[in-house]
Backbone bond lengths (Angstrom), bond angles and torsions (degrees), N, CA, C in turn:
res aa  C-N    CA-C-N  psi(-1)  N-CA   C-N-CA  omega(-1)  CA-C   N-CA-C  phi
1 M - - - 1.509 - - 1.665 104.12 -
2 N 1.309 109.00 129.02 1.463 115.45 -175.77 1.624 105.65 -77.04
3 K 1.367 112.30 161.62 1.499 118.21 -174.07 1.584 111.96 -60.56
4 F 1.299 113.10 -34.70 1.503 115.93 -176.20 1.584 108.73 -65.76
5 K 1.388 119.66 -46.07 1.361 122.45 175.06 1.452 114.38 -61.28
6 Y 1.377 116.70 -37.32 1.521 119.76 -174.84 1.474 105.80 -70.49
7 F 1.364 124.30 -45.89 1.340 121.15 -176.27 1.608 113.23 -70.14
8 L 1.330 112.47 -29.55 1.457 115.54 177.36 1.533 112.05 -69.54
9 L 1.370 113.44 -33.67 1.545 116.30 176.59 1.479 110.88 -72.24
10 L 1.427 114.61 -39.58 1.408 118.14 176.81 1.496 115.49 -57.03
11 G 1.354 113.23 -43.49 1.463 124.32 179.09 1.558 110.69 -58.40
12 L 1.313 113.18 -47.17 1.498 119.62 -177.96 1.541 108.88 -62.05
13 V 1.391 112.93 -45.19 1.493 113.93 -178.43 1.577 110.03 -64.45
14 L 1.362 123.28 -43.92 1.370 123.04 178.78 1.575 113.73 -60.31
15 Q 1.371 115.03 -34.81 1.417 121.31 179.46 1.510 109.29 -64.78
16 V 1.408 117.50 -43.60 1.384 120.70 178.06 1.534 114.60 -62.35
17 V 1.374 111.56 -40.57 1.500 118.30 178.51 1.537 114.56 -65.23
18 L 1.314 114.38 -35.57 1.498 122.20 176.44 1.467 110.88 -68.93
19 I 1.405 117.47 -42.34 1.453 116.07 177.67 1.516 115.63 -64.29
20 S 1.473 110.65 -36.46 1.402 117.66 -177.75 1.519 110.45 -66.06
21 C 1.393 116.04 -41.23 1.476 120.96 -178.70 1.557 109.93 -62.24
22 N 1.382 112.86 -43.44 1.496 116.32 -178.18 1.538 115.05 -66.43
23 S 1.388 112.08 -31.83 1.523 119.79 174.43 1.465 113.97 -64.70
24 D 1.287 114.56 -41.71 1.435 120.66 -178.26 1.463 118.68 -78.78
25 S 1.340 116.99 -10.66 1.519 126.08 -176.55 1.506 107.15 -71.63
26 G 1.306 120.60 -29.24 1.446 120.44 -179.35 1.569 109.91 83.99
27 Q 1.365 114.83 5.12 1.533 118.70 176.48 1.498 107.10 -115.03
28 D 1.364 116.07 100.55 1.350 121.20 173.06 1.441 117.49 -72.12
29 T 1.332 119.98 133.79 1.528 120.60 -177.92 1.601 108.46 -73.76
30 Q 1.286 116.97 -22.87 1.488 121.50 179.79 1.500 112.97 -146.07
31 A 1.319 116.88 121.40 1.471 121.65 -176.48 1.533 110.85 -57.86
32 E 1.272 118.32 138.90 1.448 120.86 177.34 1.554 109.84 -74.82
33 P 1.313 121.97 135.93 1.466 121.77 172.78 1.585 111.85 -57.43
34 V 1.375 114.61 142.93 1.374 119.47 175.37 1.493 110.79 -77.98
35 N 1.272 117.35 122.63 1.520 121.64 -176.67 1.543 104.46 -110.38
36 R 1.342 118.76 103.23 1.373 127.63 177.54 1.524 110.97 -91.61
37 P 1.314 120.13 138.91 1.424 116.69 177.81 1.562 109.82 -67.23
38 R 1.289 117.58 148.40 1.526 123.06 178.73 1.494 107.93 -60.21
39 A 1.293 116.65 128.03 1.411 126.86 -175.42 1.511 111.28 -78.54
40 T 1.291 118.83 146.45 1.492 117.11 176.78 1.561 107.45 -95.62
41 V 1.337 116.88 122.56 1.470 121.01 -175.43 1.557 107.76 -82.69
42 P 1.369 114.93 123.07 1.460 114.52 -179.06 1.495 114.31 -73.78
43 T 1.301 118.73 163.89 1.400 121.99 -176.48 1.518 113.64 -88.57
44 F 1.300 120.45 125.95 1.463 127.02 178.84 1.565 109.14 -69.53
45 N 1.293 114.46 123.72 1.490 120.31 -173.49 1.453 105.13 -91.66
46 V 1.287 126.32 101.36 1.404 127.75 -174.40 1.565 109.92 -69.70
47 D 1.314 118.81 -33.52 1.523 122.16 178.01 1.551 109.36 -60.56
48 S 1.322 112.08 -42.76 1.471 115.48 178.14 1.523 114.18 -68.66
49 S 1.360 116.13 -36.63 1.438 118.52 -178.21 1.586 109.79 -72.50
50 Y 1.354 113.31 -39.92 1.493 117.21 177.50 1.513 111.49 -62.57
51 S 1.267 117.93 -34.47 1.532 121.23 178.45 1.551 110.66 -61.73
52 Y 1.434 112.47 -36.44 1.583 118.03 178.66 1.532 107.44 -71.36
53 L 1.328 116.74 -33.60 1.447 114.40 177.21 1.499 109.42 -67.32
54 E 1.249 119.05 -50.49 1.530 120.31 179.29 1.588 107.84 -57.40
55 K 1.204 120.86 -38.46 1.545 120.49 -179.38 1.479 110.61 -57.17
56 Q 1.266 112.87 -47.54 1.499 119.52 176.69 1.442 115.32 -52.79
57 L 1.394 111.29 -48.90 1.486 116.50 176.97 1.512 111.66 -67.05
58 D 1.314 120.28 -29.21 1.419 119.47 175.44 1.618 113.33 -56.31
59 F 1.331 111.34 -34.64 1.489 114.08 -177.45 1.576 110.18 -73.18
60 G 1.350 116.99 -15.06 1.446 117.41 176.93 1.525 108.51 100.97
61 F 1.435 115.03 -155.24 1.468 117.89 -178.90 1.435 108.10 -75.07
62 R 1.329 120.98 132.51 1.451 124.20 -178.37 1.541 109.08 -100.60
63 V 1.328 113.49 57.29 1.432 123.21 178.11 1.523 108.88 -78.56
64 P 1.344 124.01 129.93 1.393 122.35 179.55 1.508 112.20 -57.76
65 G 1.312 114.65 136.86 1.473 122.25 -177.63 1.488 112.91 95.10
66 T 1.208 122.59 -7.65 1.507 121.65 178.20 1.473 112.47 -96.30
67 E 1.305 113.35 165.68 1.517 117.79 -179.18 1.497 110.31 -68.95
68 S 1.276 116.92 -32.19 1.579 118.42 179.34 1.403 110.97 -69.34
69 H 1.453 118.92 -31.12 1.496 124.44 -175.83 1.674 102.10 -72.72
70 Q 1.261 113.63 -41.02 1.605 115.73 -178.93 1.559 107.10 -65.44
71 A 1.307 114.87 -49.28 1.511 116.10 -178.10 1.489 113.59 -60.37
72 T 1.360 121.18 -40.11 1.431 125.87 179.41 1.627 107.47 -64.07
73 K 1.378 117.66 -41.80 1.339 121.92 177.40 1.593 112.52 -56.73
74 D 1.287 114.21 -47.62 1.454 124.04 178.49 1.595 109.80 -57.75
75 W 1.329 114.09 -44.91 1.445 118.69 -179.95 1.511 118.15 -72.35
76 L 1.365 115.77 -30.01 1.475 120.96 171.14 1.477 111.33 -66.83
77 V 1.337 119.88 -45.42 1.373 123.81 -176.45 1.589 107.85 -65.20
78 E 1.308 117.18 -48.24 1.461 121.24 175.20 1.509 115.43 -56.55
79 K 1.373 117.02 -39.65 1.428 121.76 179.65 1.531 110.56 -66.08
80 L 1.331 115.05 -47.83 1.484 119.61 -177.80 1.472 109.15 -64.72
81 E 1.358 120.59 -40.86 1.388 123.82 178.64 1.555 112.09 -61.87
82 S 1.294 116.50 -34.93 1.414 124.93 179.17 1.525 114.67 -58.32
83 Y 1.412 112.23 -26.20 1.432 119.33 -178.71 1.599 111.83 -88.04
84 G 1.322 110.61 -0.79 1.514 114.92 176.84 1.555 111.89 88.22
85 L 1.367 112.62 16.05 1.402 114.03 -177.20 1.536 112.01 -85.73
86 K 1.332 120.59 159.96 1.463 123.51 172.75 1.514 109.56 -84.48
87 V 1.292 119.88 109.30 1.469 121.90 -170.48 1.572 106.77 -110.77
88 M 1.440 109.16 134.92 1.445 117.31 178.31 1.532 104.20 -128.02
89 V 1.299 117.92 150.02 1.468 123.97 -177.72 1.600 105.47 -124.76
90 Q 1.273 115.20 113.44 1.552 122.17 177.50 1.532 109.03 -86.37
91 N 1.301 121.45 106.07 1.445 118.78 175.72 1.517 112.04 -85.72
92 F 1.329 116.10 146.41 1.460 123.87 176.69 1.327 116.18 -157.34
93 T 1.320 127.37 165.47 1.411 130.42 174.69 1.567 110.89 -118.86
94 A 1.229 118.10 120.57 1.460 124.70 -175.11 1.569 110.60 -104.41
95 T 1.253 119.16 136.29 1.492 122.33 171.77 1.569 104.79 -105.64
96 I 1.319 110.43 117.47 1.471 113.94 -178.39 1.520 108.38 -87.06
97 Y 1.332 116.72 177.77 1.476 124.68 -168.00 1.545 109.74 -64.86
98 T 1.362 122.63 -22.14 1.450 127.75 173.25 1.461 114.17 -70.97
99 G 1.393 113.84 -18.99 1.508 116.34 -173.67 1.568 108.18 99.29
100 E 1.326 121.23 -10.00 1.399 123.63 180.00 1.529 109.28 -74.62
101 K 1.320 118.39 140.55 1.433 121.74 177.80 1.547 108.17 -98.43
102 M 1.299 115.52 139.43 1.453 122.84 -177.04 1.522 108.78 -124.82
103 P 1.350 124.09 136.47 1.372 122.83 170.28 1.565 110.54 -76.01
104 G 1.362 117.23 138.85 1.437 119.95 -177.60 1.516 110.00 -127.08
105 Y 1.393 114.22 154.43 1.469 119.97 -178.69 1.544 104.83 -139.08
106 N 1.255 120.97 105.10 1.473 122.44 165.58 1.542 108.90 -82.27
107 I 1.301 115.60 129.75 1.441 121.09 -174.40 1.564 103.61 -109.52
108 I 1.273 117.26 127.10 1.452 123.99 -177.65 1.511 109.02 -123.03
109 A 1.339 127.63 120.58 1.402 130.21 -172.60 1.584 106.11 -129.50
110 Q 1.374 111.83 120.97 1.575 118.07 -174.81 1.433 107.38 -108.99
111 H 1.457 110.27 135.93 1.503 119.33 165.06 1.503 106.17 -109.06
112 N 1.372 112.67 138.30 1.531 119.16 -173.00 1.449 113.35 46.51
113 P 1.346 116.67 59.75 1.451 124.10 178.60 1.523 118.94 -57.46
114 E 1.392 113.84 -21.37 1.417 119.01 -179.34 1.608 114.47 -78.53
115 M 1.345 114.14 -17.29 1.382 120.47 -178.39 1.571 116.42 -74.28
116 D 1.286 118.85 141.74 1.469 122.02 177.57 1.500 111.79 -79.64
117 R 1.340 120.12 -44.09 1.391 119.59 175.64 1.519 115.03 -70.27
118 R 1.346 117.08 120.21 1.464 122.13 -174.02 1.518 115.01 -137.09
119 V 1.310 119.67 156.03 1.416 129.28 173.35 1.550 107.78 -132.15
120 A 1.333 118.90 139.06 1.435 121.45 178.18 1.490 109.47 -108.03
121 I 1.307 115.20 134.06 1.562 119.51 172.13 1.427 107.21 -120.94
122 A 1.323 123.52 127.87 1.400 128.97 -170.27 1.449 117.31 -133.44
123 A 1.306 120.69 160.18 1.524 128.81 177.33 1.484 106.13 -156.89
124 H 1.362 116.70 167.69 1.378 119.50 160.80 1.514 118.02 -104.83
125 W 1.303 119.20 148.72 1.415 118.90 -170.88 1.566 114.93 -117.60
126 D 1.326 114.84 -0.22 1.478 119.29 172.88 1.463 110.67 -87.47
127 T 1.425 114.87 165.32 1.437 120.63 178.53 1.581 105.81 -127.06
128 R 1.373 110.88 154.27 1.502 118.92 -170.41 1.523 107.83 -69.17
129 F 1.300 110.76 144.21 1.555 118.75 -178.56 1.499 115.78 -74.35
130 I 1.364 114.21 -22.48 1.445 117.78 -178.68 1.551 111.34 -138.29
131 A 1.318 115.04 143.63 1.528 120.91 -179.49 1.602 104.55 -90.46
132 D 1.235 118.90 59.77 1.451 123.38 -176.04 1.459 120.73 -61.67
133 K 1.441 118.48 -11.82 1.427 123.27 176.37 1.503 112.14 -107.13
134 D 1.313 117.91 3.68 1.406 121.40 178.81 1.544 110.96 -58.97
135 P 1.287 114.04 134.05 1.601 120.22 176.79 1.498 112.01 -61.45
136 V 1.315 120.02 -27.86 1.460 124.84 -179.63 1.582 108.14 -89.77
137 E 1.243 115.31 112.31 1.544 115.21 -174.25 1.488 115.22 -60.42
138 E 1.392 120.76 -32.17 1.447 118.10 -176.18 1.557 108.67 -76.25
139 N 1.366 118.66 -8.12 1.518 119.38 177.90 1.452 109.70 -87.31
140 Q 1.368 119.64 -14.81 1.473 121.10 -167.12 1.604 116.64 -65.22
141 D 1.338 114.07 -18.43 1.480 115.39 176.28 1.476 113.67 -94.13
142 D 1.394 115.17 -0.66 1.465 115.44 -179.04 1.517 111.19 -89.38
143 P 1.369 120.01 154.96 1.401 122.47 178.16 1.536 111.06 -76.04
144 I 1.341 113.41 157.46 1.470 118.24 177.34 1.545 111.91 -96.00
145 M 1.406 112.43 156.20 1.429 115.40 178.17 1.527 113.39 -76.28
146 G 1.387 116.99 -32.26 1.454 118.35 174.28 1.482 116.40 73.11
147 A 1.304 116.70 36.11 1.502 119.12 179.39 1.509 110.60 -62.64
148 D 1.363 121.17 -44.84 1.374 116.29 169.14 1.538 117.88 -94.26
149 D 1.346 117.86 -30.47 1.401 120.23 -174.45 1.610 100.61 -88.31
150 G 1.309 114.33 84.58 1.418 122.28 175.09 1.512 111.71 123.46
151 A 1.341 117.90 -62.76 1.478 121.13 -170.97 1.548 111.70 -64.83
152 S 1.331 119.02 -31.41 1.425 123.19 -174.42 1.635 109.48 -68.93
153 G 1.260 113.28 -46.33 1.412 117.92 -177.98 1.584 109.90 -69.33
154 V 1.261 119.67 -41.39 1.453 121.78 174.08 1.565 109.35 -62.89
155 A 1.240 116.69 -44.33 1.561 113.48 178.65 1.425 116.23 -60.44
156 A 1.416 114.87 -38.42 1.467 118.45 174.07 1.522 112.58 -62.20
157 I 1.322 116.92 -41.31 1.461 120.47 -178.53 1.470 111.10 -66.24
158 L 1.302 120.27 -39.92 1.455 121.20 177.89 1.537 115.26 -63.56
159 E 1.396 117.45 -34.88 1.406 116.42 172.35 1.503 112.41 -76.76
160 I 1.293 121.42 -36.80 1.445 123.41 175.54 1.529 111.59 -56.41
161 A 1.348 114.28 -45.29 1.458 119.71 179.52 1.446 108.82 -62.77
162 R 1.368 120.78 -40.92 1.483 118.54 -176.81 1.537 109.97 -68.18
163 Q 1.340 116.95 -34.85 1.427 115.71 -179.49 1.497 113.40 -73.79
164 V 1.313 117.25 -34.42 1.455 120.50 -178.93 1.558 110.10 -70.73
165 T 1.327 119.04 -32.51 1.443 121.33 175.85 1.464 113.00 -72.71
166 Q 1.410 116.41 -24.43 1.505 118.92 -178.17 1.547 111.59 -96.66
167 N 1.304 118.72 -7.51 1.463 124.49 -179.68 1.509 113.12 -133.70
168 P 1.318 112.84 109.49 1.516 119.41 -166.67 1.524 109.50 -50.93
169 I 1.298 112.98 144.38 1.562 119.37 178.33 1.475 106.67 -142.96
170 D 1.320 112.95 136.94 1.554 118.70 -173.02 1.464 110.21 -92.44
171 M 1.358 118.85 62.31 1.514 128.51 171.12 1.447 110.61 -176.99
172 G 1.295 116.29 175.29 1.450 118.57 174.64 1.491 110.31 -96.94
173 V 1.391 114.78 149.24 1.486 119.28 177.00 1.539 105.99 -133.17
174 D 1.317 113.83 136.41 1.451 121.22 -176.36 1.500 111.64 -120.12
175 F 1.280 122.14 121.55 1.449 130.83 -173.20 1.529 104.05 -102.50
176 I 1.349 118.31 115.66 1.407 123.26 -176.13 1.541 112.72 -120.18
177 L 1.290 113.61 115.10 1.507 119.18 178.94 1.483 109.91 -101.20
178 F 1.265 120.78 109.30 1.491 122.62 -175.39 1.565 107.87 -90.80
179 D 1.319 111.68 149.10 1.521 121.09 -179.96 1.562 108.80 -115.55
180 V 1.347 111.48 158.15 1.463 121.95 176.63 1.545 109.36 59.98
181 E 1.333 116.02 44.41 1.431 120.95 -179.08 1.535 106.20 -89.47
182 D 1.266 114.59 -36.91 1.592 115.69 -162.82 1.498 112.34 -104.72
183 Q 1.408 119.85 33.46 1.397 121.78 -176.21 1.517 113.17 -114.52
184 G 1.348 115.66 21.65 1.513 121.17 -178.70 1.449 118.04 -79.40
185 N 1.308 115.98 176.49 1.536 127.74 -178.56 1.553 106.72 -87.08
186 M 1.329 116.36 115.94 1.432 119.10 177.34 1.533 112.72 -58.99
187 N 1.369 119.95 -28.50 1.316 123.94 -178.56 1.547 113.36 -112.26
188 G 1.313 113.17 18.89 1.492 115.91 -174.40 1.566 114.07 -115.11
189 E 1.338 112.96 -155.68 1.372 118.41 -173.26 1.603 111.98 -81.41
190 T 1.391 113.70 155.89 1.489 118.89 -175.67 1.471 110.53 -58.29
191 D 1.374 118.16 -35.42 1.513 121.21 -178.25 1.477 119.46 -72.56
192 T 1.454 113.60 -2.89 1.478 113.87 171.86 1.486 111.65 -78.64
193 W 1.373 122.41 -7.30 1.466 123.38 176.09 1.603 108.29 -103.26
194 A 1.340 109.98 171.32 1.451 120.86 173.31 1.436 112.17 51.95
195 L 1.386 118.49 48.59 1.520 124.06 -175.41 1.586 108.51 -67.84
196 G 1.298 117.99 -35.06 1.433 121.73 179.20 1.496 112.90 -63.13
197 S 1.313 118.77 -49.09 1.405 123.24 -178.38 1.611 110.65 -73.95
198 Q 1.324 116.85 -24.97 1.515 119.46 173.70 1.632 104.40 -67.31
199 Y 1.319 116.48 -43.55 1.479 114.41 -178.80 1.429 112.57 -67.26
200 W 1.322 117.04 -41.03 1.505 121.33 -178.97 1.515 108.00 -62.35
201 A 1.338 123.61 -41.40 1.426 124.36 -173.97 1.546 111.34 -66.91
202 K 1.453 111.28 -27.43 1.429 110.97 179.54 1.637 111.23 -93.92
203 N 1.330 111.94 -6.94 1.497 116.69 -179.09 1.483 107.83 -137.91
204 L 1.291 119.23 65.76 1.390 123.53 -168.82 1.615 112.25 -57.23
205 V 1.265 112.42 134.93 1.455 124.13 172.98 1.499 108.44 -133.88
206 P 1.407 115.09 122.64 1.469 125.09 -6.84 1.553 114.21 -58.87
207 K 1.337 119.66 163.99 1.423 121.96 -179.48 1.498 108.65 -63.49
208 N 1.377 109.31 141.04 1.534 112.62 177.35 1.566 115.16 62.70
209 Y 1.397 112.67 25.76 1.431 118.44 -175.28 1.516 108.15 -60.23
210 D 1.405 109.38 142.71 1.490 119.83 172.05 1.434 109.27 -142.73
211 A 1.425 115.72 158.80 1.441 121.16 178.67 1.498 109.04 -158.32
212 D 1.354 117.89 154.63 1.422 119.00 -177.48 1.541 110.06 -67.63
213 F 1.386 116.98 -34.70 1.510 122.26 176.95 1.509 105.96 -167.25
214 G 1.391 109.73 173.70 1.466 114.37 -179.85 1.610 106.35 -139.49
215 I 1.313 114.66 157.58 1.443 120.29 173.13 1.528 110.78 -136.88
216 L 1.347 111.53 117.76 1.522 118.07 174.68 1.480 111.97 -93.03
217 L 1.364 112.70 134.41 1.528 124.20 176.74 1.511 108.87 -103.70
218 D 1.320 116.23 122.18 1.474 117.61 -178.53 1.464 105.33 -153.75
219 M 1.426 115.62 119.88 1.487 125.62 179.11 1.526 107.76 52.80
220 I 1.309 112.00 72.75 1.535 117.29 -172.79 1.583 109.78 -110.80
221 A 1.375 119.77 -8.45 1.475 116.50 -168.69 1.433 119.88 -123.73
222 A 1.452 117.25 10.01 1.469 117.70 -174.99 1.517 109.45 -74.48
223 K 1.296 115.28 157.71 1.501 120.65 168.95 1.549 108.55 -56.46
224 G 1.327 116.65 138.25 1.472 119.43 175.38 1.628 112.86 81.69
225 A 1.317 115.08 9.01 1.404 118.82 178.60 1.556 114.01 -57.06
226 R 1.274 115.53 148.76 1.467 120.56 170.72 1.539 107.18 -150.92
227 F 1.254 121.97 136.54 1.409 126.22 -178.25 1.590 111.33 -108.53
228 G 1.286 118.31 106.55 1.434 122.45 174.92 1.560 109.26 -97.06
229 K 1.344 117.89 171.07 1.372 123.79 -179.43 1.479 113.02 -82.14
230 E 1.341 116.60 101.58 1.447 125.35 -168.37 1.544 109.31 -70.75
231 G 1.391 111.83 148.55 1.492 117.62 -167.47 1.524 111.28 -63.85
232 Y 1.301 122.34 -55.59 1.423 121.88 -175.92 1.600 112.58 -58.68
233 S 1.408 112.42 -38.48 1.428 117.82 174.31 1.562 115.61 -54.73
234 M 1.325 110.79 -44.05 1.478 117.11 -177.97 1.619 108.75 -78.92
235 N 1.157 121.52 -22.89 1.496 127.35 171.24 1.557 110.78 -67.99
236 Y 1.284 116.66 -53.11 1.470 126.09 -174.75 1.395 116.78 -84.90
237 A 1.347 119.49 -40.25 1.448 125.95 -163.74 1.583 108.71 -144.11
238 P 1.292 118.59 52.46 1.459 119.80 179.03 1.535 114.75 -59.53
239 E 1.322 118.00 -39.25 1.422 119.22 -176.45 1.537 107.73 -67.48
240 V 1.260 119.00 -39.99 1.418 122.49 178.30 1.489 112.01 -60.05
241 M 1.364 112.15 -50.50 1.504 118.38 -178.63 1.463 110.21 -61.79
242 N 1.327 121.35 -40.86 1.465 122.28 -175.94 1.523 112.85 -72.33
243 K 1.327 115.45 -35.25 1.535 121.02 176.54 1.488 111.71 -66.82
244 V 1.405 114.54 -41.08 1.466 117.57 -173.81 1.568 105.12 -75.98
245 W 1.282 118.98 -36.94 1.492 118.57 -179.71 1.566 110.33 -68.00
246 K 1.387 114.04 -39.27 1.476 116.33 179.83 1.569 109.42 -61.74
247 L 1.307 115.13 -41.74 1.491 116.86 -174.18 1.537 107.88 -70.56
248 A 1.284 119.04 -38.57 1.517 122.67 179.28 1.523 107.85 -63.75
249 Q 1.361 120.46 -41.21 1.369 120.78 -179.97 1.566 113.93 -70.83
250 N 1.290 113.59 -33.13 1.518 117.79 174.45 1.508 110.84 -71.02
251 M 1.308 119.14 -25.20 1.416 120.93 173.26 1.519 117.98 -76.61
252 G 1.465 112.52 -3.46 1.436 117.57 175.97 1.567 111.61 97.61
253 Y 1.326 118.63 19.55 1.445 122.68 -177.82 1.510 115.26 -115.58
254 S 1.309 114.57 33.28 1.504 121.89 176.53 1.542 113.41 -64.86
255 D 1.234 113.94 -22.70 1.543 113.39 173.33 1.450 113.16 -66.89
256 L 1.300 122.68 -28.61 1.454 125.48 177.45 1.490 110.94 -93.99
257 F 1.413 117.60 -48.39 1.437 119.84 -175.36 1.495 108.79 -96.61
258 Q 1.343 113.71 99.54 1.489 119.56 -175.04 1.443 109.56 -111.43
259 D 1.384 112.35 163.68 1.522 119.32 -172.82 1.398 120.85 -90.18
260 Y 1.335 120.38 6.45 1.362 125.75 -179.75 1.640 112.38 -69.68
261 R 1.230 119.37 142.08 1.457 122.69 -179.71 1.541 110.11 -89.55
262 T 1.237 118.82 149.06 1.406 123.59 176.82 1.622 109.24 -127.73
263 G 1.275 114.41 169.06 1.532 117.14 170.38 1.404 112.55 -70.02
264 G 1.405 119.09 171.87 1.409 124.52 175.77 1.489 113.84 -73.36
265 I 1.308 117.40 138.64 1.499 125.80 176.21 1.421 110.90 -106.08
266 A 1.321 119.85 129.15 1.475 124.62 174.93 1.541 108.16 -71.40
267 D 1.263 112.61 93.58 1.446 117.41 -176.07 1.544 111.29 -137.18
268 D 1.315 116.35 178.08 1.439 114.94 -174.97 1.520 115.88 -64.16
269 H 1.317 118.41 -27.93 1.499 121.34 178.41 1.472 114.35 -60.05
270 L 1.350 114.87 -26.65 1.460 119.73 179.46 1.567 111.00 -59.12
271 Y 1.320 114.54 -43.86 1.541 121.30 -176.13 1.562 109.58 -82.02
272 M 1.369 116.86 -26.31 1.456 118.49 173.28 1.548 108.55 -68.44
273 N 1.275 120.85 -37.46 1.365 125.53 178.49 1.531 108.57 -70.78
274 Q 1.324 124.44 -40.00 1.357 123.74 174.51 1.506 113.32 -69.67
275 A 1.317 117.05 -15.81 1.505 118.19 172.68 1.497 109.88 -85.25
276 G 1.330 122.33 1.27 1.414 126.35 -177.61 1.509 120.99 91.45
277 I 1.407 112.52 15.64 1.411 118.88 178.06 1.550 110.99 -107.81
278 P 1.333 118.74 101.63 1.447 120.60 -173.97 1.670 107.77 -55.66
279 T 1.235 120.59 109.85 1.404 124.91 -171.01 1.440 115.40 -132.97
280 I 1.377 117.40 135.16 1.455 125.07 -176.90 1.590 106.88 -111.95
281 D 1.423 109.62 155.52 1.440 114.87 -178.40 1.568 107.48 -112.54
282 I 1.272 116.76 118.53 1.499 119.59 168.08 1.570 104.44 -92.08
283 I 1.384 108.91 104.70 1.520 115.96 -175.12 1.559 106.54 -144.09
284 S 1.321 112.00 134.72 1.457 116.97 -177.78 1.600 113.14 -72.55
285 I 1.298 112.15 116.67 1.414 119.39 171.73 1.556 110.23 -129.05
286 P 1.293 110.54 80.57 1.518 116.92 -174.05 1.578 114.55 -76.33
287 R 1.234 115.58 -12.57 1.504 115.56 177.43 1.488 110.72 -128.80
288 P 1.313 121.00 72.89 1.448 123.74 -168.45 1.536 111.13 -72.79
289 D 1.339 121.65 -14.47 1.456 125.70 -176.71 1.564 109.78 -101.94
290 N 1.274 116.38 -0.43 1.487 122.08 -177.90 1.549 105.33 -86.13
291 R 1.349 115.36 111.76 1.428 121.33 -178.97 1.452 113.82 -72.49
292 E 1.270 122.67 -20.63 1.452 128.06 178.06 1.522 111.18 -72.63
293 S 1.317 115.18 -47.72 1.453 120.99 -175.18 1.582 105.04 -160.26
294 S 1.313 113.42 129.86 1.542 121.99 172.71 1.507 112.34 -82.39
295 F 1.358 115.24 -21.25 1.500 120.35 -172.51 1.428 109.91 -92.81
296 G 1.390 116.69 176.51 1.447 126.52 174.86 1.510 110.52 -56.65
297 T 1.320 117.68 159.68 1.494 121.14 178.23 1.564 111.35 -69.54
298 Y 1.278 116.60 -14.86 1.521 118.01 178.87 1.494 112.85 -79.31
299 H 1.317 113.10 -11.26 1.625 117.17 -167.74 1.494 110.59 -59.12
300 H 1.279 117.47 123.71 1.471 121.64 178.67 1.425 114.01 60.11
301 T 1.404 115.13 39.92 1.505 121.44 179.53 1.497 102.18 -132.22
302 L 1.327 117.50 170.43 1.464 122.79 172.69 1.485 113.15 -75.14
303 D 1.417 118.90 -8.74 1.459 121.87 168.99 1.484 116.74 -67.06
304 D 1.327 118.98 -14.54 1.475 123.49 179.00 1.601 111.00 -74.20
305 D 1.365 110.23 67.11 1.432 115.38 -179.84 1.536 108.95 -130.42
306 I 1.343 120.63 -172.08 1.462 124.80 -170.52 1.465 108.87 -57.83
307 D 1.268 124.01 -29.01 1.512 122.28 -170.47 1.547 110.30 -70.85
308 I 1.396 120.04 -16.18 1.399 113.98 179.26 1.537 114.62 -96.99
309 I 1.363 114.07 7.80 1.466 116.91 -176.59 1.609 107.93 -85.20
310 E 1.271 112.32 138.85 1.536 123.06 175.31 1.506 105.29 -113.03
311 P 1.337 116.33 105.86 1.460 118.64 177.54 1.529 119.91 -48.05
312 R 1.345 110.57 -38.52 1.473 114.91 176.73 1.470 118.98 -57.47
313 N 1.356 114.31 -37.87 1.431 121.73 -179.79 1.536 111.20 -68.31
314 L 1.309 117.27 -41.89 1.484 126.49 171.81 1.517 107.65 -53.07
315 K 1.343 119.71 -50.73 1.436 127.65 -172.19 1.599 103.84 -66.64
316 V 1.249 120.26 -51.46 1.462 124.14 -173.63 1.632 109.01 -54.83
317 V 1.347 110.59 -52.04 1.487 115.50 -179.70 1.491 112.39 -60.49
318 G 1.314 116.45 -46.50 1.461 121.13 179.03 1.529 112.38 -59.83
319 Q 1.366 117.08 -42.46 1.473 120.89 -179.08 1.531 109.20 -67.68
320 V 1.303 117.43 -41.28 1.515 121.16 179.96 1.556 109.25 -57.76
321 V 1.404 113.02 -49.10 1.360 115.20 -174.46 1.625 112.07 -66.88
322 L 1.222 116.61 -37.13 1.506 121.89 172.06 1.540 109.84 -59.62
323 A 1.300 119.41 -42.74 1.446 120.33 174.33 1.469 114.54 -62.80
324 V 1.281 119.60 -40.42 1.478 129.06 176.29 1.475 105.70 -56.68
325 L 1.298 120.69 -52.48 1.458 125.56 -177.36 1.570 111.88 -58.76
326 Y 1.328 113.79 -57.92 1.381 115.70 -176.67 1.521 116.23 -67.46
327 R 1.331 118.08 -29.92 1.437 122.96 176.65 1.532 110.76 -72.85
328 H 1.326 113.40 -31.39 1.534 114.13 173.53 1.501 111.04 -73.29
329 S 1.304 120.79 -36.52 1.439 127.28 178.56 1.522 111.47 -59.17
330 D 1.302 115.18 -41.00 1.503 118.23 178.21 1.488 116.28 -95.18
331 G 1.237 117.84 6.14 1.481 124.48 167.64 1.602 112.68 88.13
332 T 1.384 116.42 3.41 1.372 116.82 -174.83 1.507 121.05 -93.10
333 L 1.342 113.94 3.81 1.458 122.97 -178.13 1.470 107.52 -81.49
334 G 1.336 115.49 -33.99 1.428 118.85 179.18 1.615 114.11 92.47
335 L 1.260 115.82 22.17 1.506 118.07 -178.45 1.604 102.36 -114.00
């Protein structure tokens, strides 16, 4: 054997020995990426979700401090507990812009509470105490039913929670139902709205709560709904917003999830973001260039009842959120 071949062979042997020694040491020089199997996204059952929407309306106006509000709270807690979720109720008292005090109940339901990786899905469950945008003046002191403005987001969450508990997911999911969101001053300051989420952000439940990101659902199911990229969402959580919108569009829902930008909406996600949870708002803003009102004509009127609900819109949003959760759990969402 010539010297060149000898030293070449010796070098190869030494290289194999060194690799073997490094492998047996138990100290990897670079961590292996976690390869999770692709998760199967469950199907959002729109009939089930629609029945949850109807049930809320059966209680009547969910104005804080009323008997129907209390009855709705008890039903929501019971329903979430029936799924096997860990449910906590955060009691607080809110003073609205009129000076009136209202009892509030933020409802937090956790799936896989022991897991560190978490995503928050939120909505508000109260309804407005006055129909101050109703075109009929004598109706403006009456409360609204809130089929879309409140009940639709809650109905979607209840079905999403049911699906998540029946279909294994490799992370924690927190469902947060905020109270006293819709009692603000139409001509006043931003902080007159979303009093429940403001309280929660300052008094986190669970304590020291953290999540990879959050999604707020508000006014998601009315006829003519369109979801633009809301301003605060893009300021605080643009990556989350763009990933969710891209997924929805790839699922064939570009008619609802559109790329136009809107102004910032004083909603619960603002205070979730300020609490350190990058959160987006899926909220219908079909008329972003209308200075009088960006929302549907039913907004804060007596027309916000079951007749304005489009089941397909409820299904689309619910299915997109389920896809987001399971794609994040298996690492393919890219967040």
